[in-house]
PDB file of N, H, CA, C and O in Angstrom:
ATOM      1  N   MET A   1      -9.493  13.267  -5.570  1.00  0.00           N
ATOM      2  CA  MET A   1      -9.979  11.993  -5.104  1.00  0.00           C
ATOM      3  C   MET A   1      -8.861  10.960  -5.254  1.00  0.00           C
ATOM      4  O   MET A   1      -8.268  10.829  -6.325  1.00  0.00           O
ATOM      5  N   THR A   2      -8.586  10.246  -4.202  1.00  0.00           N
ATOM      6  H   THR A   2      -9.068  10.352  -3.332  1.00  0.00           H
ATOM      7  CA  THR A   2      -7.546   9.229  -4.225  1.00  0.00           C
ATOM      8  C   THR A   2      -8.162   7.876  -4.511  1.00  0.00           C
ATOM      9  O   THR A   2      -9.102   7.460  -3.834  1.00  0.00           O
ATOM     10  N   ARG A   3      -7.644   7.197  -5.495  1.00  0.00           N
ATOM     11  H   ARG A   3      -6.880   7.535  -6.044  1.00  0.00           H
ATOM     12  CA  ARG A   3      -8.117   5.856  -5.814  1.00  0.00           C
ATOM     13  C   ARG A   3      -7.110   4.810  -5.380  1.00  0.00           C
ATOM     14  O   ARG A   3      -7.431   3.623  -5.325  1.00  0.00           O
ATOM     15  N   GLY A   4      -5.901   5.237  -5.073  1.00  0.00           N
ATOM     16  H   GLY A   4      -5.641   6.201  -5.118  1.00  0.00           H
ATOM     17  CA  GLY A   4      -4.847   4.295  -4.722  1.00  0.00           C
ATOM     18  C   GLY A   4      -4.817   3.995  -3.236  1.00  0.00           C
ATOM     19  O   GLY A   4      -5.441   4.683  -2.428  1.00  0.00           O
ATOM     20  N   ARG A   5      -4.088   2.967  -2.903  1.00  0.00           N
ATOM     21  H   ARG A   5      -3.582   2.408  -3.559  1.00  0.00           H
ATOM     22  CA  ARG A   5      -3.914   2.554  -1.512  1.00  0.00           C
ATOM     23  C   ARG A   5      -2.612   3.133  -0.998  1.00  0.00           C
ATOM     24  O   ARG A   5      -1.657   3.301  -1.757  1.00  0.00           O
ATOM     25  N   ILE A   6      -2.572   3.433   0.264  1.00  0.00           N
ATOM     26  H   ILE A   6      -3.347   3.297   0.881  1.00  0.00           H
ATOM     27  CA  ILE A   6      -1.373   3.946   0.910  1.00  0.00           C
ATOM     28  C   ILE A   6      -0.839   2.873   1.843  1.00  0.00           C
ATOM     29  O   ILE A   6      -1.583   2.296   2.636  1.00  0.00           O
ATOM     30  N   VAL A   7       0.451   2.613   1.743  1.00  0.00           N
ATOM     31  H   VAL A   7       1.056   3.081   1.099  1.00  0.00           H
ATOM     32  CA  VAL A   7       1.116   1.677   2.654  1.00  0.00           C
ATOM     33  C   VAL A   7       2.157   2.495   3.401  1.00  0.00           C
ATOM     34  O   VAL A   7       3.135   2.961   2.817  1.00  0.00           O
ATOM     35  N   SER A   8       1.933   2.665   4.706  1.00  0.00           N
ATOM     36  H   SER A   8       1.138   2.286   5.181  1.00  0.00           H
ATOM     37  CA  SER A   8       2.841   3.502   5.471  1.00  0.00           C
ATOM     38  C   SER A   8       2.787   3.145   6.944  1.00  0.00           C
ATOM     39  O   SER A   8       1.918   2.400   7.397  1.00  0.00           O
ATOM     40  N   ILE A   9       3.733   3.692   7.670  1.00  0.00           N
ATOM     41  H   ILE A   9       4.439   4.298   7.302  1.00  0.00           H
ATOM     42  CA  ILE A   9       3.746   3.573   9.117  1.00  0.00           C
ATOM     43  C   ILE A   9       3.207   4.890   9.657  1.00  0.00           C
ATOM     44  O   ILE A   9       3.715   5.958   9.314  1.00  0.00           O
ATOM     45  N   GLU A  10       2.193   4.821  10.488  1.00  0.00           N
ATOM     46  H   GLU A  10       1.780   3.953  10.766  1.00  0.00           H
ATOM     47  CA  GLU A  10       1.488   6.008  10.958  1.00  0.00           C
ATOM     48  C   GLU A  10       2.063   6.608  12.240  1.00  0.00           C
ATOM     49  O   GLU A  10       1.469   7.528  12.803  1.00  0.00           O
ATOM     50  N   GLY A  11       3.175   6.123  12.700  1.00  0.00           N
ATOM     51  H   GLY A  11       3.658   5.376  12.243  1.00  0.00           H
ATOM     52  CA  GLY A  11       3.739   6.653  13.931  1.00  0.00           C
ATOM     53  C   GLY A  11       5.261   6.587  13.891  1.00  0.00           C
ATOM     54  O   GLY A  11       5.857   6.227  12.876  1.00  0.00           O
ATOM     55  N   TYR A  12       5.863   6.934  14.992  1.00  0.00           N
ATOM     56  H   TYR A  12       5.378   7.226  15.817  1.00  0.00           H
ATOM     57  CA  TYR A  12       7.312   6.878  15.075  1.00  0.00           C
ATOM     58  C   TYR A  12       7.701   6.543  16.513  1.00  0.00           C
ATOM     59  O   TYR A  12       6.871   6.632  17.417  1.00  0.00           O
ATOM     60  N   GLY A  13       8.924   6.168  16.721  1.00  0.00           N
ATOM     61  H   GLY A  13       9.599   6.096  15.986  1.00  0.00           H
ATOM     62  CA  GLY A  13       9.426   5.924  18.063  1.00  0.00           C
ATOM     63  C   GLY A  13       9.556   4.459  18.433  1.00  0.00           C
ATOM     64  O   GLY A  13      10.142   4.141  19.468  1.00  0.00           O
ATOM     65  N   ALA A  14       9.022   3.551  17.610  1.00  0.00           N
ATOM     66  H   ALA A  14       8.546   3.809  16.770  1.00  0.00           H
ATOM     67  CA  ALA A  14       9.169   2.123  17.912  1.00  0.00           C
ATOM     68  C   ALA A  14      10.611   1.718  17.667  1.00  0.00           C
ATOM     69  O   ALA A  14      11.284   2.267  16.795  1.00  0.00           O
ATOM     70  N   SER A  15      11.073   0.761  18.436  1.00  0.00           N
ATOM     71  H   SER A  15      10.526   0.315  19.145  1.00  0.00           H
ATOM     72  CA  SER A  15      12.440   0.302  18.235  1.00  0.00           C
ATOM     73  C   SER A  15      12.448  -1.185  17.977  1.00  0.00           C
ATOM     74  O   SER A  15      11.570  -1.923  18.423  1.00  0.00           O
ATOM     75  N   GLY A  16      13.451  -1.602  17.253  1.00  0.00           N
ATOM     76  H   GLY A  16      14.165  -1.003  16.891  1.00  0.00           H
ATOM     77  CA  GLY A  16      13.620  -3.001  16.892  1.00  0.00           C
ATOM     78  C   GLY A  16      14.282  -3.073  15.539  1.00  0.00           C
ATOM     79  O   GLY A  16      14.609  -2.051  14.935  1.00  0.00           O
ATOM     80  N   SER A  17      14.478  -4.288  15.067  1.00  0.00           N
ATOM     81  H   SER A  17      14.213  -5.118  15.557  1.00  0.00           H
ATOM     82  CA  SER A  17      15.089  -4.436  13.740  1.00  0.00           C
ATOM     83  C   SER A  17      14.089  -3.982  12.687  1.00  0.00           C
ATOM     84  O   SER A  17      12.879  -3.997  12.908  1.00  0.00           O
ATOM     85  N   ALA A  18      14.612  -3.583  11.556  1.00  0.00           N
ATOM     86  H   ALA A  18      15.596  -3.570  11.376  1.00  0.00           H
ATOM     87  CA  ALA A  18      13.738  -3.127  10.477  1.00  0.00           C
ATOM     88  C   ALA A  18      12.751  -4.223  10.093  1.00  0.00           C
ATOM     89  O   ALA A  18      11.564  -3.951   9.914  1.00  0.00           O
ATOM     90  N   ALA A  19      13.227  -5.452   9.966  1.00  0.00           N
ATOM     91  H   ALA A  19      14.191  -5.673  10.111  1.00  0.00           H
ATOM     92  CA  ALA A  19      12.346  -6.557   9.569  1.00  0.00           C
ATOM     93  C   ALA A  19      11.214  -6.752  10.579  1.00  0.00           C
ATOM     94  O   ALA A  19      10.066  -6.964  10.190  1.00  0.00           O
ATOM     95  N   ALA A  20      11.530  -6.681  11.867  1.00  0.00           N
ATOM     96  H   ALA A  20      12.463  -6.509  12.184  1.00  0.00           H
ATOM     97  CA  ALA A  20      10.509  -6.867  12.899  1.00  0.00           C
ATOM     98  C   ALA A  20       9.504  -5.724  12.890  1.00  0.00           C
ATOM     99  O   ALA A  20       8.303  -5.955  13.030  1.00  0.00           O
ATOM    100  N   LEU A  21       9.980  -4.500  12.728  1.00  0.00           N
ATOM    101  H   LEU A  21      10.956  -4.313  12.614  1.00  0.00           H
ATOM    102  CA  LEU A  21       9.080  -3.346  12.709  1.00  0.00           C
ATOM    103  C   LEU A  21       8.186  -3.352  11.473  1.00  0.00           C
ATOM    104  O   LEU A  21       6.991  -3.073  11.564  1.00  0.00           O
ATOM    105  N   TYR A  22       8.766  -3.669  10.324  1.00  0.00           N
ATOM    106  H   TYR A  22       9.737  -3.896  10.250  1.00  0.00           H
ATOM    107  CA  TYR A  22       7.959  -3.727   9.102  1.00  0.00           C
ATOM    108  C   TYR A  22       6.859  -4.762   9.251  1.00  0.00           C
ATOM    109  O   TYR A  22       5.714  -4.501   8.881  1.00  0.00           O
ATOM    110  N   ALA A  23       7.181  -5.923   9.781  1.00  0.00           N
ATOM    111  H   ALA A  23       8.110  -6.135  10.081  1.00  0.00           H
ATOM    112  CA  ALA A  23       6.176  -6.977   9.980  1.00  0.00           C
ATOM    113  C   ALA A  23       5.121  -6.523  10.992  1.00  0.00           C
ATOM    114  O   ALA A  23       3.926  -6.738  10.789  1.00  0.00           O
ATOM    115  N   ARG A  24       5.563  -5.905  12.065  1.00  0.00           N
ATOM    116  H   ARG A  24       6.534  -5.730  12.230  1.00  0.00           H
ATOM    117  CA  ARG A  24       4.633  -5.454  13.109  1.00  0.00           C
ATOM    118  C   ARG A  24       3.623  -4.441  12.584  1.00  0.00           C
ATOM    119  O   ARG A  24       2.451  -4.467  12.960  1.00  0.00           O
ATOM    120  N   PHE A  25       4.081  -3.557  11.721  1.00  0.00           N
ATOM    121  H   PHE A  25       5.033  -3.535  11.416  1.00  0.00           H
ATOM    122  CA  PHE A  25       3.216  -2.511  11.194  1.00  0.00           C
ATOM    123  C   PHE A  25       2.591  -2.870   9.843  1.00  0.00           C
ATOM    124  O   PHE A  25       1.919  -2.042   9.229  1.00  0.00           O
ATOM    125  N   GLY A  26       2.809  -4.082   9.390  1.00  0.00           N
ATOM    126  H   GLY A  26       3.355  -4.755   9.889  1.00  0.00           H
ATOM    127  CA  GLY A  26       2.189  -4.532   8.143  1.00  0.00           C
ATOM    128  C   GLY A  26       2.834  -3.987   6.889  1.00  0.00           C
ATOM    129  O   GLY A  26       2.218  -4.003   5.823  1.00  0.00           O
ATOM    130  N   LEU A  27       4.056  -3.507   6.991  1.00  0.00           N
ATOM    131  H   LEU A  27       4.556  -3.494   7.857  1.00  0.00           H
ATOM    132  CA  LEU A  27       4.768  -2.968   5.835  1.00  0.00           C
ATOM    133  C   LEU A  27       5.648  -4.080   5.265  1.00  0.00           C
ATOM    134  O   LEU A  27       6.870  -4.075   5.418  1.00  0.00           O
ATOM    135  N   THR A  28       4.995  -5.022   4.610  1.00  0.00           N
ATOM    136  H   THR A  28       4.003  -5.026   4.486  1.00  0.00           H
ATOM    137  CA  THR A  28       5.684  -6.186   4.061  1.00  0.00           C
ATOM    138  C   THR A  28       5.640  -6.147   2.539  1.00  0.00           C
ATOM    139  O   THR A  28       4.879  -5.382   1.947  1.00  0.00           O
ATOM    140  N   ARG A  29       6.449  -6.964   1.928  1.00  0.00           N
ATOM    141  H   ARG A  29       7.067  -7.586   2.409  1.00  0.00           H
ATOM    142  CA  ARG A  29       6.450  -7.069   0.468  1.00  0.00           C
ATOM    143  C   ARG A  29       5.046  -7.428  -0.022  1.00  0.00           C
ATOM    144  O   ARG A  29       4.545  -6.855  -0.990  1.00  0.00           O
ATOM    145  N   GLU A  30       4.432  -8.374   0.656  1.00  0.00           N
ATOM    146  H   GLU A  30       4.838  -8.840   1.442  1.00  0.00           H
ATOM    147  CA  GLU A  30       3.099  -8.810   0.254  1.00  0.00           C
ATOM    148  C   GLU A  30       2.080  -7.679   0.350  1.00  0.00           C
ATOM    149  O   GLU A  30       1.233  -7.530  -0.531  1.00  0.00           O
ATOM    150  N   ALA A  31       2.157  -6.885   1.412  1.00  0.00           N
ATOM    151  H   ALA A  31       2.845  -7.006   2.128  1.00  0.00           H
ATOM    152  CA  ALA A  31       1.227  -5.765   1.585  1.00  0.00           C
ATOM    153  C   ALA A  31       1.419  -4.716   0.493  1.00  0.00           C
ATOM    154  O   ALA A  31       0.446  -4.155  -0.011  1.00  0.00           O
ATOM    155  N   VAL A  32       2.663  -4.454   0.132  1.00  0.00           N
ATOM    156  H   VAL A  32       3.454  -4.910   0.542  1.00  0.00           H
ATOM    157  CA  VAL A  32       2.942  -3.461  -0.914  1.00  0.00           C
ATOM    158  C   VAL A  32       2.445  -3.967  -2.262  1.00  0.00           C
ATOM    159  O   VAL A  32       1.839  -3.211  -3.022  1.00  0.00           O
ATOM    160  N   VAL A  33       2.693  -5.231  -2.564  1.00  0.00           N
ATOM    161  H   VAL A  33       3.185  -5.845  -1.947  1.00  0.00           H
ATOM    162  CA  VAL A  33       2.235  -5.804  -3.838  1.00  0.00           C
ATOM    163  C   VAL A  33       0.711  -5.797  -3.895  1.00  0.00           C
ATOM    164  O   VAL A  33       0.135  -5.430  -4.920  1.00  0.00           O
ATOM    165  N   THR A  34       0.058  -6.190  -2.824  1.00  0.00           N
ATOM    166  H   THR A  34       0.526  -6.488  -1.991  1.00  0.00           H
ATOM    167  CA  THR A  34      -1.402  -6.201  -2.782  1.00  0.00           C
ATOM    168  C   THR A  34      -1.954  -4.794  -2.977  1.00  0.00           C
ATOM    169  O   THR A  34      -2.890  -4.598  -3.754  1.00  0.00           O
ATOM    170  N   ALA A  35      -1.388  -3.820  -2.285  1.00  0.00           N
ATOM    171  H   ALA A  35      -0.628  -3.979  -1.655  1.00  0.00           H
ATOM    172  CA  ALA A  35      -1.847  -2.437  -2.409  1.00  0.00           C
ATOM    173  C   ALA A  35      -1.638  -1.919  -3.833  1.00  0.00           C
ATOM    174  O   ALA A  35      -2.500  -1.226  -4.374  1.00  0.00           O
ATOM    175  N   ALA A  36      -0.514  -2.248  -4.431  1.00  0.00           N
ATOM    176  H   ALA A  36       0.186  -2.811  -3.992  1.00  0.00           H
ATOM    177  CA  ALA A  36      -0.240  -1.799  -5.801  1.00  0.00           C
ATOM    178  C   ALA A  36      -1.244  -2.411  -6.773  1.00  0.00           C
ATOM    179  O   ALA A  36      -1.767  -1.722  -7.649  1.00  0.00           O
ATOM    180  N   ARG A  37      -1.509  -3.704  -6.616  1.00  0.00           N
ATOM    181  H   ARG A  37      -1.084  -4.264  -5.904  1.00  0.00           H
ATOM    182  CA  ARG A  37      -2.482  -4.358  -7.507  1.00  0.00           C
ATOM    183  C   ARG A  37      -3.877  -3.774  -7.333  1.00  0.00           C
ATOM    184  O   ARG A  37      -4.578  -3.538  -8.317  1.00  0.00           O
ATOM    185  N   GLU A  38      -4.284  -3.541  -6.093  1.00  0.00           N
ATOM    186  H   GLU A  38      -3.715  -3.734  -5.293  1.00  0.00           H
ATOM    187  CA  GLU A  38      -5.597  -2.951  -5.843  1.00  0.00           C
ATOM    188  C   GLU A  38      -5.680  -1.531  -6.407  1.00  0.00           C
ATOM    189  O   GLU A  38      -6.714  -1.133  -6.944  1.00  0.00           O
ATOM    190  N   SER A  39      -4.607  -0.783  -6.285  1.00  0.00           N
ATOM    191  H   SER A  39      -3.767  -1.107  -5.849  1.00  0.00           H
ATOM    192  CA  SER A  39      -4.581   0.583  -6.824  1.00  0.00           C
ATOM    193  C   SER A  39      -4.700   0.568  -8.335  1.00  0.00           C
ATOM    194  O   SER A  39      -5.466   1.345  -8.906  1.00  0.00           O
ATOM    195  N   LEU A  40      -3.947  -0.313  -8.991  1.00  0.00           N
ATOM    196  H   LEU A  40      -3.326  -0.944  -8.528  1.00  0.00           H
ATOM    197  CA  LEU A  40      -4.008  -0.409 -10.451  1.00  0.00           C
ATOM    198  C   LEU A  40      -5.388  -0.856 -10.911  1.00  0.00           C
ATOM    199  O   LEU A  40      -5.915  -0.334 -11.893  1.00  0.00           O
ATOM    200  N   ARG A  41      -5.974  -1.818 -10.208  1.00  0.00           N
ATOM    201  H   ARG A  41      -5.546  -2.243  -9.410  1.00  0.00           H
ATOM    202  CA  ARG A  41      -7.309  -2.285 -10.557  1.00  0.00           C
ATOM    203  C   ARG A  41      -8.316  -1.137 -10.437  1.00  0.00           C
ATOM    204  O   ARG A  41      -9.174  -0.973 -11.304  1.00  0.00           O
ATOM    205  N   SER A  42      -8.215  -0.351  -9.378  1.00  0.00           N
ATOM    206  H   SER A  42      -7.518  -0.484  -8.674  1.00  0.00           H
ATOM    207  CA  SER A  42      -9.122   0.766  -9.165  1.00  0.00           C
ATOM    208  C   SER A  42      -9.005   1.796 -10.285  1.00  0.00           C
ATOM    209  O   SER A  42     -10.011   2.318 -10.765  1.00  0.00           O
ATOM    210  N   VAL A  43      -7.787   2.081 -10.690  1.00  0.00           N
ATOM    211  H   VAL A  43      -6.970   1.657 -10.299  1.00  0.00           H
ATOM    212  CA  VAL A  43      -7.576   3.056 -11.757  1.00  0.00           C
ATOM    213  C   VAL A  43      -8.152   2.522 -13.064  1.00  0.00           C
ATOM    214  O   VAL A  43      -8.848   3.239 -13.782  1.00  0.00           O
ATOM    215  N   ARG A  44      -7.856   1.251 -13.370  1.00  0.00           N
ATOM    216  H   ARG A  44      -7.291   0.668 -12.786  1.00  0.00           H
ATOM    217  CA  ARG A  44      -8.373   0.663 -14.616  1.00  0.00           C
ATOM    218  C   ARG A  44      -9.897   0.678 -14.645  1.00  0.00           C
ATOM    219  O   ARG A  44     -10.494   0.976 -15.679  1.00  0.00           O
ATOM    220  N   GLU A  45     -10.526   0.361 -13.527  1.00  0.00           N
ATOM    221  H   GLU A  45     -10.041   0.119 -12.686  1.00  0.00           H
ATOM    222  CA  GLU A  45     -11.990   0.304 -13.478  1.00  0.00           C
ATOM    223  C   GLU A  45     -12.616   1.678 -13.613  1.00  0.00           C
ATOM    224  O   GLU A  45     -13.785   1.777 -13.985  1.00  0.00           O
ATOM    225  N   ASN A  46     -11.887   2.733 -13.328  1.00  0.00           N
ATOM    226  H   ASN A  46     -10.937   2.653 -13.026  1.00  0.00           H
ATOM    227  CA  ASN A  46     -12.442   4.085 -13.368  1.00  0.00           C
ATOM    228  C   ASN A  46     -11.963   4.921 -14.548  1.00  0.00           C
ATOM    229  O   ASN A  46     -12.263   6.112 -14.630  1.00  0.00           O
ATOM    230  N   LEU A  47     -11.223   4.303 -15.458  1.00  0.00           N
ATOM    231  H   LEU A  47     -10.980   3.335 -15.391  1.00  0.00           H
ATOM    232  CA  LEU A  47     -10.788   5.041 -16.649  1.00  0.00           C
ATOM    233  C   LEU A  47     -11.968   5.206 -17.598  1.00  0.00           C
ATOM    234  O   LEU A  47     -12.819   4.323 -17.698  1.00  0.00           O
ATOM    235  N   PRO A  48     -12.018   6.334 -18.290  1.00  0.00           N
ATOM    236  CA  PRO A  48     -13.081   6.498 -19.293  1.00  0.00           C
ATOM    237  C   PRO A  48     -12.826   5.520 -20.451  1.00  0.00           C
ATOM    238  O   PRO A  48     -11.678   5.227 -20.786  1.00  0.00           O
ATOM    239  N   LEU A  49     -13.890   5.033 -21.043  1.00  0.00           N
ATOM    240  H   LEU A  49     -14.822   5.271 -20.772  1.00  0.00           H
ATOM    241  CA  LEU A  49     -13.757   4.125 -22.172  1.00  0.00           C
ATOM    242  C   LEU A  49     -13.246   4.882 -23.382  1.00  0.00           C
ATOM    243  O   LEU A  49     -13.630   6.030 -23.603  1.00  0.00           O
ATOM    244  N   PRO A  50     -12.370   4.243 -24.181  1.00  0.00           N
ATOM    245  CA  PRO A  50     -11.881   4.919 -25.392  1.00  0.00           C
ATOM    246  C   PRO A  50     -13.020   5.118 -26.397  1.00  0.00           C
ATOM    247  O   PRO A  50     -13.951   4.316 -26.471  1.00  0.00           O
ATOM    248  N   ARG A  51     -12.923   6.192 -27.157  1.00  0.00           N
ATOM    249  H   ARG A  51     -12.166   6.843 -27.096  1.00  0.00           H
ATOM    250  CA  ARG A  51     -13.981   6.484 -28.151  1.00  0.00           C
ATOM    251  C   ARG A  51     -13.594   5.958 -29.492  1.00  0.00           C
ATOM    252  O   ARG A  51     -14.349   6.104 -30.454  1.00  0.00           O
TER     253      ARG A  51
END
């Protein structure tokens, strides 16, 4: 079961500058940070409580 978020480009063949393509496909610094925070939150919320 995956609890984390995936940030990726689902295709290939687009052309342009890296910055333009990353923005077009939503692969931005903000998207990666948001996905990482959501993934960490999900893991923390699903950890078993310490005994």
